[in-house]
C-alpha positions in Angstrom: 12.4 126.4 56.6 12.2 122.9 55.2 14.7 120.3 56.3 17.2 120.8 53.5 16.4 124.4 52.5 20.0 125.7 52.4 19.0 128.8 50.4 16.5 130.0 52.9 18.8 129.4 55.8 21.8 131.3 54.4 19.5 134.1 53.2 18.3 134.5 56.8 21.7 134.5 58.5 23.8 136.3 55.9 23.5 139.8 57.3 24.1 138.8 60.9 27.2 136.8 59.9 29.2 140.1 60.1 29.0 139.8 63.9 32.0 137.5 63.6 34.2 140.2 62.0 36.6 142.6 63.7 36.3 145.1 60.9 33.7 146.0 58.2 33.9 143.2 55.6 32.5 145.7 53.1 36.0 147.3 53.1 37.8 144.1 52.2 34.9 142.7 50.2 35.6 139.3 51.8 32.1 138.3 52.8 33.1 134.8 54.1 30.5 132.3 55.4 32.5 129.5 57.0 34.3 128.4 60.2 37.8 129.3 59.1 41.2 127.7 59.8 42.7 129.0 63.0 46.2 127.8 62.5 48.0 130.9 63.8 47.6 132.4 67.3 45.9 135.8 67.4 44.4 135.9 63.9 40.9 137.3 63.3 37.9 135.7 61.7 38.5 137.1 58.2 42.2 135.9 58.2 41.1 132.4 59.5 38.7 132.1 56.5 41.5 133.3 54.1 43.7 130.5 55.5 41.1 127.8 55.0 40.6 128.8 51.4 44.3 129.1 51.0 44.7 125.5 52.2 42.3 124.3 49.5 44.2 126.3 46.9 47.4 124.6 47.9 45.8 121.2 48.2 44.4 121.5 44.6 47.6 123.1 43.2 45.5 125.6 41.3 47.3 127.3 38.4 46.6 129.7 35.5 45.8 127.0 33.1 43.0 125.5 35.2 39.3 125.5 34.6 37.8 125.4 38.1 34.3 124.7 39.3 33.8 126.2 42.8 30.6 124.7 44.2 28.8 126.3 47.1 30.8 129.5 46.3 28.7 131.7 48.5 29.3 135.4 47.8 32.2 134.5 45.5 35.0 135.3 48.0 36.7 131.9 47.4 36.6 132.4 43.7 38.2 135.8 43.9 40.8 134.5 46.4 41.7 131.5 44.3 42.1 133.8 41.3 44.2 136.4 43.2 46.5 133.8 44.7 47.1 132.3 41.2 47.7 135.7 39.7 50.2 136.6 42.5 52.2 133.5 41.7 51.9 133.3 37.9 50.6 136.6 36.6 47.7 134.8 35.0 44.2 133.8 36.2 42.4 130.5 35.9 39.0 130.2 34.5 36.6 129.8 37.4 32.8 129.2 37.5 31.2 129.6 40.9 27.9 127.9 41.5 25.6 128.5 44.5 22.0 127.7 45.3 21.2 131.0 47.1 20.2 133.8 44.6 21.2 136.6 47.0 24.7 135.2 47.3 25.1 135.1 43.5 23.9 138.7 43.3 26.5 139.8 45.9 29.2 137.7 44.2 28.5 139.4 40.8 28.5 142.8 42.3 31.8 142.3 44.2 33.7 140.7 41.3 35.2 143.7 39.5 35.4 143.0 35.7 38.2 145.6 35.5 40.3 143.2 37.7 39.0 139.8 36.7 37.8 140.3 33.2 35.7 137.3 32.2 37.8 134.8 34.1 35.1 134.4 36.8 31.5 133.6 36.2 28.7 132.8 38.6 25.7 130.6 38.2 22.7 130.0 40.5 22.1 126.3 40.7 22.2 123.0 42.6 25.6 121.3 43.0 23.9 117.9 42.7 22.4 118.7 39.3 25.1 120.1 37.0 23.9 118.9 33.6 24.5 122.4 32.2 28.1 121.3 32.1 29.6 118.8 29.7 31.5 115.7 30.9 35.2 116.3 31.4 34.8 120.0 31.5 37.0 121.0 34.5 40.5 120.4 35.7 39.6 121.1 39.3 36.4 121.0 41.5 36.4 122.8 44.8 33.8 122.6 47.6 34.6 124.8 50.6 32.5 123.8 53.7 29.3 123.1 51.8 29.1 119.4 50.7 27.5 118.3 53.9 24.5 120.5 52.9 24.0 118.9 49.5 21.1 116.6 49.0 23.0 114.4 48.9 26.8 114.6 49.2 27.0 111.3 47.3 25.1 112.8 44.3 27.5 115.7 44.2 30.6 113.5 44.3 29.2 111.6 41.3 28.7 114.8 39.4 32.2 116.0 40.4 33.7 112.8 39.0 31.8 113.2 35.7 32.8 116.8 35.3 36.5 116.4 36.0 38.9 115.6 33.2 41.0 112.4 33.6 43.7 113.4 36.1 41.5 116.3 37.5 41.3 117.0 41.2 38.5 117.4 43.7 39.3 119.3 46.9 36.9 119.8 49.8 36.7 121.3 53.3 33.9 119.3 54.8 32.2 118.3 58.0 31.9 114.6 58.8 30.8 112.5 61.8 33.2 111.0 64.3 33.0 107.2 64.4 31.7 107.2 68.0 28.8 109.6 67.2 25.3 108.1 66.9 23.9 108.5 63.4 20.6 107.6 61.6 22.5 105.0 59.5 23.6 103.2 62.7 20.3 103.4 64.6 18.0 102.3 61.8 19.7 98.9 61.9 18.4 98.5 65.4 15.1 100.5 65.5 12.2 101.0 63.0 13.2 103.8 60.6 9.8 105.6 61.0 10.5 105.9 64.7 14.0 107.3 64.6 14.0 109.3 61.4 12.2 112.3 63.1 14.8 112.2 65.9 17.7 112.7 63.5 15.9 115.0 61.0 15.2 117.7 63.6 18.9 118.5 64.3 19.6 118.1 60.6 17.2 120.9 59.9 19.3 123.3 62.0 22.3 122.5 59.8 20.3 122.1 56.6 22.0 118.8 56.2 20.3 115.6 54.9 20.7 112.8 57.4 22.2 110.7 54.6 25.3 113.0 54.8 26.0 111.9 58.4 29.0 109.7 57.5 32.5 109.1 58.8 35.8 109.6 57.1 36.0 105.8 56.5 32.6 105.9 54.8 33.6 108.9 52.7 36.8 107.2 51.6 34.8 104.1 50.5 32.3 106.3 48.7 35.1 108.1 46.7 36.7 104.8 45.8 33.4 103.3 44.6 32.8 106.3 42.4 36.2 105.9 40.9 38.5 108.5 42.5 42.1 107.6 43.3 45.0 109.0 45.4 42.5 110.0 48.1 43.6 111.9 51.2 41.4 112.9 54.1 43.1 115.0 56.7 41.3 115.8 60.0 41.9 119.4 61.2 39.6 119.6 64.3 42.2 121.4 66.4 42.5 124.1 63.9 38.8 124.7 63.6 37.9 124.5 67.3 38.9 128.1 68.2 35.9 129.2 66.1 33.6 128.2 68.9 35.3 130.6 71.4 35.4 133.3 68.8 31.7 133.0 68.0 30.6 133.0 71.7 32.7 136.1 72.5 31.4 138.0 69.5 27.8 137.0 70.1 27.9 138.0 73.8 29.4 141.4 72.8 26.7 142.0 70.2 23.8 141.1 72.5 25.2 143.5 75.1 24.8 146.2 72.6 28.5 146.7 72.2 28.7 147.1 68.4 31.3 148.8 66.3 30.1 151.9 64.5 30.0 150.2 61.1 27.8 147.4 62.3 24.0 148.1 62.2 21.5 146.5 64.6 20.2 143.5 62.7 16.6 142.3 62.3 15.7 140.1 65.3 14.5 137.3 63.0 18.0 137.2 61.4 19.8 137.4 64.7 17.7 134.5 66.0 18.3 132.4 62.9 22.0 133.1 63.0 22.3 132.4 66.8 20.4 129.1 66.4 22.6 127.9 63.6 25.8 129.0 65.3 24.9 127.5 68.7 24.0 124.2 67.0 27.2 124.4 64.9 29.3 124.9 68.1 27.7 121.7 69.6 28.0 119.8 66.4 31.8 120.5 66.1 32.3 118.5 69.3 30.7 115.4 67.5 32.2 116.0 64.1 35.4 115.6 62.2 36.3 118.7 60.1 38.4 117.4 57.2 40.3 118.5 54.2 39.8 116.1 51.3 41.7 115.6 48.0 40.8 113.0 45.3 42.0 112.5 41.8 40.0 111.2 38.8 
């Protein structure tokens, strides 16, 4: 896997991701691939992921008249949930385009999105969130990025594209992973040491997260970046306490699986996929101690 090969990483870990579930996700067709928002005691992984997407829905104030671009849409679960929440409230559905760089995810999203339910209100496109020239300027009223912008090469390039694509008054909402101000980063160290010496040190851990080292920024730096691009009414809310329970949940589920204690619906997964999943999740658990998990809203 190359340093920033997000598609390869998520193709490898997708099947094993169901280790995190308490029930067969095929029954609910959720297929979430994120950390979740653990804001209620005793909830399961699927519900935590629903809550995280629900917070973005509320933050963006999505409604039936919206045209929404959901970048990093994964298997389309966020697109369907945004649509369902809007329909439950207004009896109408927004127009949503989900874009993802992983072809397998787009295939799954298309299969799980029933045209008898959603009609033509949801579409999926395989593509790069930093190169969105297939869309005209001022095309969307909302842009959503649920736990994916830290993967983009780079986040800054995506933010510029989001600004271009939003109509005046349009809203960007993100659930994103940033760096705590006290955490050592490549940007800080290259001011002291030769770049060619320290770049390999920071690129190796970035490979595990498929995250360009340029994306290792703090909330203050993100705020400044959004302002420089032209966004206004910016809010960045840290929700570390509500994401931290994911670590305990993952460790418990992984331990149970490795002991061979699997529910009937869960098959034994390919060792390569289990290894890739465990490597990513172990590193994610460590990273969360050094990171700020944030909800972001910005208006064009």
